[in-house]
C-alpha positions, 0 to 999 in steps of 0.5 A: 906749247913747243915740244922743245919747250916742255923739253928744256923744262923737263931737264930744268926740273931732273937735274935736281936728282943730283941734289941731297934734297930737293924741296917742293911747293906751288907759289900765286900772286899778282904783278905789275907789267909795262913794257917799253916801246922804242919805235925808231927814234922814239921811246914809249914808257907804257902804263903799267897793267895788272896780271898774274902768275902761279905754278910749281916752285922746286929748291934744291938745297945746296948747303945750309944758306944756299939754293936753287931756286926754280920756277914753272908758272902761267904768267900773264904781262902786258902793258898800256899804251895811251896812243895820245903819245904818239899823235902828239899829246891828243887823245884818239884813245889807248890799246892794251896788249897782254901775253900769256907765257909759260915762265920758268925763272932759275935764281940762286938764293941766299937766306939770312935768319930773321926771327922764326925763319929767314930772309931769302934773296935771289937772284937768276935770269927768266925764260919765257915763252908766248902761248898767244896774246891778245890787243884790246882798245879804243882807236878814234872811237873804234873798238880793237879786240884782236890775236896778236900775229906771231911770225919774223915778219917785221913788225908782228911779235916773237914768242920767245922773251927772257930776263932777269929777275931779282926777289927778297922773301921772306919763310917760315918755318911751316912753308909759308913765304912771301916774297916781291921781285923786280923783272926785267926783260932783256929781249926784243919781242918784237920782229925786225929792226924797226921797233923794241918792245921789252918786258918789264914786271913786279909783283908780290907772291905768297907760296907754300914749301911742302914740308917745312925747312 
């Protein structure tokens, strides 16, 4: 990972020192990722790829109801593309492209009293940096297993991704929490003007905030 990415994460979490109360936690979960391809005038929707995420949670308490919740995650995203959609419906194979990201969502959260705990609503941006990626699958009977190239050349991948993250969850006084989220990407993660690819993910996560609430 580039030094600038490490510095960004460090600066983000160091700003929480200004808040009166900061909670730390851990989270992990399962996500279904997909990508939208635009190649020339053709728009292709890929099949979902089962990925996962996990990492650190930092919750800065602003008021009784409001907080800024950030995460530093290892996140696996990708998609499966049926190559028949590029060949008039002929069954010629499929390719799965898998990206391994360091992802930092930053959300403003609002808590509502509900039973013994709280419903937690969250919204905000995310930024992600691709550590590596690969493509696997078959094309006309030939096996594919190759690393994805990152560069500014037309058709190569970009490391930087960003978008939105919307979530709804439930947290208990013990600190145990469960959350569902939807995360549409806004960045084109491929270089050049001839095509565009954007990430999308939705998933479920379990977490635990140390110190309870």
